[in-house]
N, CA, C and O atoms as CSV, one atom per row, in Angstrom:
chain,resi,resn,atom,element,x,y,z
A,1,MET,N,N,58.800,60.929,-48.466
A,1,MET,CA,C,58.609,59.550,-48.375
A,1,MET,C,C,57.243,59.097,-49.663
A,1,MET,O,O,56.462,60.038,-49.801
A,2,SER,N,N,56.933,57.992,-50.456
A,2,SER,CA,C,56.190,57.628,-50.258
A,2,SER,C,C,55.320,55.867,-50.183
A,2,SER,O,O,54.395,55.177,-50.611
A,3,CYS,N,N,56.247,55.916,-49.480
A,3,CYS,CA,C,55.739,54.562,-48.800
A,3,CYS,C,C,55.460,54.583,-47.546
A,3,CYS,O,O,56.518,54.583,-46.918
A,4,ILE,N,N,54.526,54.603,-46.837
A,4,ILE,CA,C,53.844,54.507,-45.032
A,4,ILE,C,C,55.004,53.827,-44.737
A,4,ILE,O,O,55.986,54.369,-44.229
A,5,PHE,N,N,54.906,52.175,-45.157
A,5,PHE,CA,C,55.206,51.272,-44.596
A,5,PHE,C,C,56.873,51.387,-44.862
A,5,PHE,O,O,57.571,50.739,-44.082
A,6,CYS,N,N,57.394,51.987,-45.667
A,6,CYS,CA,C,58.920,52.473,-45.482
A,6,CYS,C,C,59.020,53.696,-44.519
A,6,CYS,O,O,60.137,53.979,-44.086
A,7,GLY,N,N,58.104,54.330,-44.208
A,7,GLY,CA,C,58.249,55.048,-43.547
A,7,GLY,C,C,58.668,54.732,-41.867
A,7,GLY,O,O,59.606,55.013,-41.121
A,8,ILE,N,N,57.314,53.940,-41.771
A,8,ILE,CA,C,57.302,52.938,-40.729
A,8,ILE,C,C,58.887,52.143,-40.547
A,8,ILE,O,O,59.707,52.510,-39.706
A,9,ALA,N,N,58.953,51.808,-40.830
A,9,ALA,CA,C,60.369,51.219,-41.006
A,9,ALA,C,C,61.239,51.536,-40.744
A,9,ALA,O,O,61.899,51.077,-39.812
A,10,ASN,N,N,61.571,52.477,-41.506
A,10,ASN,CA,C,62.465,53.520,-40.632
A,10,ASN,C,C,62.730,54.266,-40.120
A,10,ASN,O,O,63.859,54.754,-40.167
A,11,GLY,N,N,61.918,54.620,-39.503
A,11,GLY,CA,C,61.256,55.056,-37.995
A,11,GLY,C,C,60.818,56.759,-37.972
A,11,GLY,O,O,60.825,57.545,-37.025
A,12,GLU,N,N,60.336,57.026,-39.827
A,12,GLU,CA,C,60.098,58.007,-39.750
A,12,GLU,C,C,58.675,58.439,-39.487
A,12,GLU,O,O,58.204,59.576,-39.457
A,13,VAL,N,N,58.068,57.198,-39.292
A,13,VAL,CA,C,56.508,57.498,-39.096
A,13,VAL,C,C,56.096,56.980,-38.185
A,13,VAL,O,O,56.968,56.113,-38.112
A,14,GLU,N,N,55.235,56.702,-37.103
A,14,GLU,CA,C,54.966,56.632,-36.494
A,14,GLU,C,C,53.666,55.146,-35.935
A,14,GLU,O,O,52.479,55.159,-36.261
A,15,ALA,N,N,54.286,54.098,-35.128
A,15,ALA,CA,C,53.729,53.035,-34.999
A,15,ALA,C,C,53.468,52.072,-34.265
A,15,ALA,O,O,54.444,51.357,-34.040
A,16,GLU,N,N,52.026,51.606,-33.550
A,16,GLU,CA,C,52.727,50.472,-32.753
A,16,GLU,C,C,53.295,49.091,-32.783
A,16,GLU,O,O,52.638,48.055,-32.876
A,17,VAL,N,N,55.038,49.235,-32.663
A,17,VAL,CA,C,55.473,48.061,-32.970
A,17,VAL,C,C,55.778,47.137,-31.760
A,17,VAL,O,O,56.082,47.571,-30.649
A,18,ILE,N,N,55.654,45.631,-32.124
A,18,ILE,CA,C,55.471,45.019,-31.105
A,18,ILE,C,C,56.941,44.012,-31.874
A,18,ILE,O,O,57.112,42.808,-31.683
A,19,GLY,N,N,57.170,44.244,-32.094
A,19,GLY,CA,C,58.204,43.208,-32.285
A,19,GLY,C,C,59.606,43.758,-34.124
A,19,GLY,O,O,59.294,44.480,-35.071
A,20,GLU,N,N,60.218,43.434,-34.020
A,20,GLU,CA,C,61.683,43.265,-35.227
A,20,GLU,C,C,62.340,42.932,-35.288
A,20,GLU,O,O,63.162,42.865,-34.374
A,21,GLY,N,N,62.518,42.340,-36.725
A,21,GLY,CA,C,64.320,41.988,-36.446
A,21,GLY,C,C,64.823,42.770,-37.965
A,21,GLY,O,O,64.104,43.591,-38.534
A,22,ASP,N,N,66.370,42.285,-38.548
A,22,ASP,CA,C,67.373,43.110,-38.823
A,22,ASP,C,C,66.839,43.514,-40.670
A,22,ASP,O,O,67.482,44.175,-41.485
A,23,ARG,N,N,64.894,42.550,-40.947
A,23,ARG,CA,C,64.919,42.071,-42.011
A,23,ARG,C,C,63.376,42.740,-42.297
A,23,ARG,O,O,62.821,43.190,-43.299
A,24,TRP,N,N,62.985,42.557,-40.854
A,24,TRP,CA,C,61.399,42.564,-40.681
A,24,TRP,C,C,60.986,44.131,-39.700
A,24,TRP,O,O,61.827,44.888,-39.217
A,25,ILE,N,N,59.557,44.281,-39.617
A,25,ILE,CA,C,59.195,44.900,-38.376
A,25,ILE,C,C,58.047,44.465,-38.217
A,25,ILE,O,O,57.535,44.085,-39.270
A,26,ALA,N,N,57.164,44.320,-36.939
A,26,ALA,CA,C,55.861,44.270,-36.947
A,26,ALA,C,C,55.150,45.137,-36.033
A,26,ALA,O,O,55.481,45.489,-34.901
A,27,PHE,N,N,54.266,45.384,-36.611
A,27,PHE,CA,C,52.879,46.636,-35.649
A,27,PHE,C,C,52.137,46.552,-35.836
A,27,PHE,O,O,51.919,46.008,-36.919
A,28,ARG,N,N,50.812,47.047,-34.895
A,28,ARG,CA,C,49.100,46.583,-34.453
A,28,ARG,C,C,48.664,47.595,-36.237
A,28,ARG,O,O,49.217,48.637,-36.587
A,29,ASP,N,N,48.010,47.146,-36.705
A,29,ASP,CA,C,47.346,48.122,-37.697
A,29,ASP,C,C,46.153,48.783,-37.207
A,29,ASP,O,O,45.226,48.287,-36.567
A,30,THR,N,N,46.389,50.531,-37.784
A,30,THR,CA,C,45.913,51.266,-37.351
A,30,THR,C,C,43.830,51.179,-37.473
A,30,THR,O,O,42.888,51.811,-36.995
A,31,ASN,N,N,44.016,50.049,-38.365
A,31,ASN,CA,C,42.300,50.203,-39.237
A,31,ASN,C,C,41.676,48.067,-38.638
A,31,ASN,O,O,40.963,47.295,-39.280
A,32,PRO,N,N,42.216,47.892,-37.548
A,32,PRO,CA,C,42.373,46.242,-36.958
A,32,PRO,C,C,40.267,46.014,-37.100
A,32,PRO,O,O,39.175,46.457,-36.745
A,33,GLN,N,N,41.046,44.893,-37.968
A,33,GLN,CA,C,40.011,43.831,-38.865
A,33,GLN,C,C,39.641,42.349,-37.736
A,33,GLN,O,O,38.797,41.565,-38.171
A,34,ALA,N,N,40.121,42.110,-36.694
A,34,ALA,CA,C,40.140,41.272,-35.671
A,34,ALA,C,C,40.546,42.000,-34.004
A,34,ALA,O,O,41.029,43.132,-33.987
A,35,PRO,N,N,40.317,41.289,-32.746
A,35,PRO,CA,C,40.695,41.858,-31.727
A,35,PRO,C,C,42.610,42.066,-31.922
A,35,PRO,O,O,43.243,43.045,-31.526
A,36,THR,N,N,43.182,40.854,-32.624
A,36,THR,CA,C,44.439,41.136,-32.754
A,36,THR,C,C,44.552,41.541,-34.663
A,36,THR,O,O,43.880,40.879,-35.454
A,37,HIS,N,N,45.147,42.274,-34.977
A,37,HIS,CA,C,46.052,42.706,-36.294
A,37,HIS,C,C,46.789,43.020,-36.441
A,37,HIS,O,O,46.924,44.233,-36.282
A,38,VAL,N,N,47.920,42.222,-36.873
A,38,VAL,CA,C,49.321,42.560,-36.587
A,38,VAL,C,C,49.932,42.882,-37.741
A,38,VAL,O,O,49.904,41.798,-38.324
A,39,LEU,N,N,50.476,43.655,-38.479
A,39,LEU,CA,C,50.998,43.454,-39.719
A,39,LEU,C,C,52.611,43.145,-39.880
A,39,LEU,O,O,53.229,44.114,-39.438
A,40,VAL,N,N,53.405,42.226,-40.316
A,40,VAL,CA,C,54.606,42.297,-40.326
A,40,VAL,C,C,55.040,42.417,-41.707
A,40,VAL,O,O,54.667,41.526,-42.470
A,41,VAL,N,N,55.895,43.532,-42.253
A,41,VAL,CA,C,56.674,43.959,-43.367
A,41,VAL,C,C,58.197,43.861,-43.106
A,41,VAL,O,O,59.007,43.968,-42.186
A,42,PRO,N,N,58.119,43.548,-44.685
A,42,PRO,CA,C,59.954,43.800,-45.082
A,42,PRO,C,C,60.404,44.813,-44.749
A,42,PRO,O,O,59.505,45.648,-44.647
A,43,ARG,N,N,61.598,45.294,-44.457
A,43,ARG,CA,C,62.145,46.586,-44.015
A,43,ARG,C,C,62.652,47.387,-45.747
A,43,ARG,O,O,62.718,48.592,-45.991
A,44,GLU,N,N,62.903,46.363,-46.582
A,44,GLU,CA,C,63.224,46.350,-48.304
A,44,GLU,C,C,61.383,46.852,-48.737
A,44,GLU,O,O,60.275,46.536,-48.304
A,45,HIS,N,N,61.652,47.323,-49.285
A,45,HIS,CA,C,60.299,47.809,-50.120
A,45,HIS,C,C,60.099,46.836,-51.154
A,45,HIS,O,O,60.870,46.595,-52.083
A,46,ILE,N,N,59.243,46.420,-50.964
A,46,ILE,CA,C,59.063,45.122,-52.328
A,46,ILE,C,C,57.526,45.329,-52.966
A,46,ILE,O,O,56.637,45.382,-52.116
A,47,GLU,N,N,57.336,45.385,-53.608
A,47,GLU,CA,C,55.681,46.069,-54.076
A,47,GLU,C,C,54.428,44.616,-53.250
A,47,GLU,O,O,53.432,45.134,-52.746
A,48,SER,N,N,54.463,43.347,-53.155
A,48,SER,CA,C,53.719,42.732,-52.920
A,48,SER,C,C,54.469,41.043,-53.276
A,48,SER,O,O,55.465,40.604,-53.851
A,49,LEU,N,N,53.347,40.542,-52.571
A,49,LEU,CA,C,53.595,39.066,-53.093
A,49,LEU,C,C,53.886,38.522,-54.366
A,49,LEU,O,O,54.659,37.582,-54.550
A,50,SER,N,N,52.981,39.392,-55.624
A,50,SER,CA,C,54.333,38.918,-56.612
A,50,SER,C,C,54.845,39.453,-57.015
A,50,SER,O,O,55.053,39.176,-58.196
A,51,ALA,N,N,55.326,40.335,-56.613
A,51,ALA,CA,C,56.956,41.194,-57.197
A,51,ALA,C,C,57.819,40.099,-56.270
A,51,ALA,O,O,59.031,40.300,-56.338
A,52,LEU,N,N,57.413,38.948,-55.394
A,52,LEU,CA,C,59.051,38.726,-54.298
A,52,LEU,C,C,59.244,37.747,-55.240
A,52,LEU,O,O,58.562,36.740,-55.432
A,53,GLU,N,N,60.274,38.140,-55.839
A,53,GLU,CA,C,61.930,36.851,-56.890
A,53,GLU,C,C,61.989,35.968,-55.662
A,53,GLU,O,O,61.853,36.075,-54.444
A,54,GLU,N,N,62.335,34.778,-56.833
A,54,GLU,CA,C,63.015,33.439,-56.207
A,54,GLU,C,C,64.341,34.356,-55.025
A,54,GLU,O,O,64.237,34.442,-53.801
A,55,SER,N,N,65.222,34.792,-55.687
A,55,SER,CA,C,66.047,34.957,-54.574
A,55,SER,C,C,65.711,35.598,-53.580
A,55,SER,O,O,66.581,36.288,-53.050
A,56,ARG,N,N,64.329,35.581,-52.995
A,56,ARG,CA,C,63.737,36.878,-52.086
A,56,ARG,C,C,63.200,34.900,-50.789
A,56,ARG,O,O,62.543,34.828,-49.750
A,57,THR,N,N,63.718,34.064,-51.398
A,57,THR,CA,C,62.692,32.810,-50.800
A,57,THR,C,C,63.456,32.638,-49.500
A,57,THR,O,O,63.243,31.686,-48.749
A,58,GLU,N,N,64.387,33.624,-49.247
A,58,GLU,CA,C,64.999,33.262,-47.500
A,58,GLU,C,C,64.474,34.583,-46.274
A,58,GLU,O,O,64.221,34.473,-45.075
A,59,LEU,N,N,64.457,35.841,-47.220
A,59,LEU,CA,C,62.996,36.368,-47.024
A,59,LEU,C,C,62.254,36.155,-46.445
A,59,LEU,O,O,62.225,36.247,-45.218
A,60,ALA,N,N,61.105,35.669,-47.438
A,60,ALA,CA,C,59.717,34.979,-47.180
A,60,ALA,C,C,59.323,34.152,-45.722
A,60,ALA,O,O,58.470,34.164,-44.835
A,61,GLY,N,N,60.249,33.614,-46.025
A,61,GLY,CA,C,60.623,32.618,-45.121
A,61,GLY,C,C,60.575,32.968,-43.410
A,61,GLY,O,O,59.981,32.354,-42.524
A,62,GLU,N,N,61.249,33.928,-43.341
A,62,GLU,CA,C,61.725,34.988,-42.053
A,62,GLU,C,C,60.537,35.994,-41.531
A,62,GLU,O,O,60.330,36.440,-40.402
A,63,LEU,N,N,59.740,36.213,-42.931
A,63,LEU,CA,C,58.399,36.671,-42.693
A,63,LEU,C,C,57.265,35.949,-41.876
A,63,LEU,O,O,56.761,36.151,-40.772
A,64,LEU,N,N,57.091,35.110,-42.785
A,64,LEU,CA,C,56.937,33.454,-42.023
A,64,LEU,C,C,57.153,33.384,-40.366
A,64,LEU,O,O,56.198,33.668,-39.642
A,65,ARG,N,N,58.059,33.111,-39.961
A,65,ARG,CA,C,58.373,32.457,-38.860
A,65,ARG,C,C,58.447,34.075,-38.271
A,65,ARG,O,O,57.915,33.960,-37.167
A,66,ALA,N,N,58.807,35.443,-38.423
A,66,ALA,CA,C,58.053,36.400,-37.523
A,66,ALA,C,C,57.041,36.683,-37.332
A,66,ALA,O,O,56.769,37.307,-36.306
A,67,ALA,N,N,56.061,36.326,-38.266
A,67,ALA,CA,C,54.558,36.602,-38.392
A,67,ALA,C,C,54.281,35.414,-37.465
A,67,ALA,O,O,53.171,35.826,-37.129
A,68,ALA,N,N,54.419,34.158,-36.720
A,68,ALA,CA,C,54.200,32.592,-35.729
A,68,ALA,C,C,54.633,33.506,-34.304
A,68,ALA,O,O,53.902,33.802,-33.359
A,69,SER,N,N,56.203,33.857,-34.536
A,69,SER,CA,C,56.350,34.540,-33.387
A,69,SER,C,C,55.409,35.220,-32.708
A,69,SER,O,O,54.733,35.006,-31.701
A,70,MET,N,N,55.559,36.357,-33.734
A,70,MET,CA,C,54.440,37.364,-33.292
A,70,MET,C,C,52.766,37.347,-33.183
A,70,MET,O,O,51.924,38.216,-32.962
A,71,ALA,N,N,52.718,35.822,-33.469
A,71,ALA,CA,C,51.352,34.904,-32.945
A,71,ALA,C,C,51.215,34.483,-31.472
A,71,ALA,O,O,50.205,34.332,-30.784
A,72,ARG,N,N,53.046,34.279,-31.069
A,72,ARG,CA,C,53.142,33.260,-29.957
A,72,ARG,C,C,53.325,34.547,-29.206
A,72,ARG,O,O,53.068,34.337,-28.020
A,73,GLN,N,N,53.654,35.753,-29.414
A,73,GLN,CA,C,54.002,36.716,-28.323
A,73,GLN,C,C,52.381,37.295,-27.698
A,73,GLN,O,O,52.308,37.472,-26.482
A,74,GLU,N,N,51.013,37.596,-28.644
A,74,GLU,CA,C,50.078,37.385,-28.613
A,74,GLU,C,C,48.839,37.266,-28.084
A,74,GLU,O,O,47.806,37.918,-27.931
A,75,GLY,N,N,49.580,35.574,-27.729
A,75,GLY,CA,C,48.418,34.910,-26.951
A,75,GLY,C,C,47.815,34.208,-28.225
A,75,GLY,O,O,46.597,34.044,-28.145
A,76,LEU,N,N,48.306,33.837,-29.186
A,76,LEU,CA,C,47.277,33.344,-29.902
A,76,LEU,C,C,46.863,31.742,-30.611
A,76,LEU,O,O,46.762,31.374,-31.782
A,77,GLU,N,N,46.656,30.894,-29.037
A,77,GLU,CA,C,47.042,29.608,-28.699
A,77,GLU,C,C,46.060,28.983,-29.270
A,77,GLU,O,O,46.300,27.868,-29.733
A,78,ALA,N,N,45.011,29.417,-29.357
A,78,ALA,CA,C,43.903,29.216,-30.022
A,78,ALA,C,C,43.669,28.979,-31.886
A,78,ALA,O,O,42.705,28.489,-32.474
A,79,GLY,N,N,44.719,29.439,-32.338
A,79,GLY,CA,C,44.052,30.038,-33.708
A,79,GLY,C,C,44.377,31.103,-34.513
A,79,GLY,O,O,43.615,32.000,-34.151
A,80,TYR,N,N,45.216,31.597,-35.576
A,80,TYR,CA,C,45.011,32.853,-36.077
A,80,TYR,C,C,45.767,32.361,-37.399
A,80,TYR,O,O,46.507,31.398,-37.603
A,81,ARG,N,N,45.336,33.303,-38.149
A,81,ARG,CA,C,45.599,33.324,-39.271
A,81,ARG,C,C,46.147,34.415,-40.184
A,81,ARG,O,O,45.867,35.603,-40.026
A,82,VAL,N,N,46.929,33.959,-41.131
A,82,VAL,CA,C,48.347,35.023,-41.663
A,82,VAL,C,C,47.925,35.065,-43.189
A,82,VAL,O,O,47.915,34.123,-43.981
A,83,VAL,N,N,47.388,37.105,-43.528
A,83,VAL,CA,C,47.409,36.779,-45.074
A,83,VAL,C,C,48.372,37.646,-45.552
A,83,VAL,O,O,48.987,38.443,-44.845
A,84,ALA,N,N,48.512,37.501,-46.741
A,84,ALA,CA,C,48.913,38.591,-48.468
A,84,ALA,C,C,48.101,38.853,-48.798
A,84,ALA,O,O,47.485,37.811,-49.019
A,85,ASN,N,N,47.342,39.916,-49.124
A,85,ASN,CA,C,46.721,40.914,-49.925
A,85,ASN,C,C,47.879,41.035,-51.231
A,85,ASN,O,O,49.095,41.078,-51.045
A,86,THR,N,N,47.155,41.080,-52.686
A,86,THR,CA,C,48.165,41.157,-53.304
A,86,THR,C,C,47.297,41.616,-54.863
A,86,THR,O,O,46.530,40.951,-55.560
A,87,TRP,N,N,47.868,43.200,-55.033
A,87,TRP,CA,C,46.873,43.630,-56.022
A,87,TRP,C,C,45.502,44.274,-55.610
A,87,TRP,O,O,44.902,43.755,-54.668
A,88,SER,N,N,45.058,45.170,-56.129
A,88,SER,CA,C,43.892,45.788,-55.871
A,88,SER,C,C,42.502,44.890,-56.002
A,88,SER,O,O,41.384,45.168,-55.568
A,89,ASP,N,N,42.785,44.133,-56.482
A,89,ASP,CA,C,41.684,42.749,-56.741
A,89,ASP,C,C,41.559,41.796,-55.407
A,89,ASP,O,O,40.660,41.050,-55.017
A,90,GLY,N,N,42.911,42.160,-54.848
A,90,GLY,CA,C,43.620,40.769,-54.234
A,90,GLY,C,C,43.042,41.983,-52.405
A,90,GLY,O,O,43.619,41.526,-51.418
A,91,GLY,N,N,42.332,42.942,-52.138
A,91,GLY,CA,C,42.360,43.429,-51.007
A,91,GLY,C,C,43.309,44.441,-50.966
A,91,GLY,O,O,42.730,45.438,-50.535
A,92,GLN,N,N,45.260,44.856,-51.353
A,92,GLN,CA,C,46.035,45.357,-50.997
A,92,GLN,C,C,45.724,46.372,-51.149
A,92,GLN,O,O,45.216,46.521,-52.260
A,93,THR,N,N,45.766,47.381,-50.470
A,93,THR,CA,C,45.657,49.019,-50.409
A,93,THR,C,C,46.932,49.869,-49.943
A,93,THR,O,O,47.055,51.024,-50.351
A,94,VAL,N,N,47.840,49.320,-49.122
A,94,VAL,CA,C,49.364,49.714,-49.452
A,94,VAL,C,C,50.509,48.905,-50.354
A,94,VAL,O,O,50.904,47.740,-50.408
A,95,PRO,N,N,50.788,49.990,-50.943
A,95,PRO,CA,C,51.530,49.060,-52.475
A,95,PRO,C,C,53.408,48.284,-51.925
A,95,PRO,O,O,54.423,47.970,-52.547
A,96,HIS,N,N,53.127,48.279,-50.967
A,96,HIS,CA,C,54.143,47.103,-50.053
A,96,HIS,C,C,53.937,45.368,-49.474
A,96,HIS,O,O,53.118,44.661,-48.888
A,97,LEU,N,N,54.726,45.331,-49.841
A,97,LEU,CA,C,54.564,43.779,-49.129
A,97,LEU,C,C,54.432,43.747,-47.458
A,97,LEU,O,O,54.991,44.315,-46.520
A,98,HIS,N,N,53.457,42.835,-47.618
A,98,HIS,CA,C,53.018,43.050,-46.171
A,98,HIS,C,C,52.182,41.906,-45.568
A,98,HIS,O,O,51.455,41.484,-46.467
A,99,LEU,N,N,52.030,41.400,-44.715
A,99,LEU,CA,C,51.323,39.711,-43.826
A,99,LEU,C,C,50.999,40.448,-42.682
A,99,LEU,O,O,51.726,40.944,-41.821
A,100,HIS,N,N,49.473,40.434,-42.855
A,100,HIS,CA,C,48.806,40.514,-41.943
A,100,HIS,C,C,48.295,39.106,-41.405
A,100,HIS,O,O,47.910,38.093,-41.989
A,101,LEU,N,N,48.492,39.552,-39.613
A,101,LEU,CA,C,48.534,38.219,-38.307
A,101,LEU,C,C,47.308,38.654,-38.086
A,101,LEU,O,O,47.109,39.839,-37.815
A,102,LEU,N,N,46.577,37.991,-38.149
A,102,LEU,CA,C,44.689,38.097,-37.588
A,102,LEU,C,C,44.512,36.967,-36.676
A,102,LEU,O,O,45.015,35.866,-36.897
A,103,GLY,N,N,43.679,37.284,-35.480
A,103,GLY,CA,C,43.256,36.129,-34.475
A,103,GLY,C,C,42.728,36.883,-33.160
A,103,GLY,O,O,42.911,38.095,-33.269
A,104,GLY,N,N,42.367,36.663,-32.434
A,104,GLY,CA,C,41.518,37.001,-30.954
A,104,GLY,C,C,39.948,35.905,-30.897
A,104,GLY,O,O,39.491,35.199,-29.999
A,105,ARG,N,N,39.588,36.131,-31.972
A,105,ARG,CA,C,38.099,35.715,-32.131
A,105,ARG,C,C,38.488,34.222,-33.072
A,105,ARG,O,O,39.627,33.872,-33.381
A,106,LYS,N,N,37.132,33.454,-33.422
A,106,LYS,CA,C,37.232,32.940,-34.438
A,106,LYS,C,C,36.918,33.310,-35.178
A,106,LYS,O,O,35.922,34.032,-35.193
A,107,LEU,N,N,37.722,32.958,-36.356
A,107,LEU,CA,C,38.001,33.281,-37.612
A,107,LEU,C,C,37.220,32.373,-39.259
A,107,LEU,O,O,37.532,31.261,-39.685
A,108,ARG,N,N,36.219,33.315,-39.821
A,108,ARG,CA,C,35.287,32.394,-40.636
A,108,ARG,C,C,36.050,31.938,-41.580
A,108,ARG,O,O,37.275,32.049,-41.546
A,109,TRP,N,N,35.222,31.221,-42.787
A,109,TRP,CA,C,35.631,31.078,-43.571
A,109,TRP,C,C,34.912,30.808,-44.843
A,109,TRP,O,O,35.569,29.929,-45.400
A,110,PRO,N,N,34.347,30.983,-45.250
A,110,PRO,CA,C,35.461,31.591,-46.166
A,110,PRO,C,C,35.397,33.382,-46.428
A,110,PRO,O,O,34.385,34.072,-46.557
A,111,PRO,N,N,36.973,33.856,-46.452
A,111,PRO,CA,C,36.907,34.794,-45.694
A,111,PRO,C,C,36.442,36.487,-46.430
A,111,PRO,O,O,36.218,37.478,-45.734
A,112,GLY,N,N,36.379,36.457,-48.113
A,112,GLY,CA,C,35.445,37.917,-48.597
A,112,GLY,C,C,34.716,36.805,-49.343
A,112,GLY,O,O,33.745,37.071,-50.051
C-alpha cells in the first residue's frame, strides 16, 4: 500500500475515525495544528484538489458538506476553517486529496 489515506479509507491502517459516508471518511489528524483537527478524505484516490476533475463536482460538494457536518458534530459553533493544501508549495504532504477541518480556538489570518 503506497497511500496512507487509502489504507485508512480501506480499514487497513488504524485511525481515529469520527465520521464516514459512502464516498468519504473523516478522522483526527495525528499531528493536530488546532484543538480540533480533522481530515475529510475521499475514499477514491485523487492526488490533490488540482486533480479533481469536473466530473467529480458532486464529490467536491459532498466533501464540503461532510466537513460542515463534522464541525457541527465537534461543537465548533464559534467558527472553524476548512483548508485544502495543494502540492508541495501549498503545504500538501500526503498526495491524496483531503480537507483539514480546524477549530477549537480563534484562528489567525493570514495563516502562513
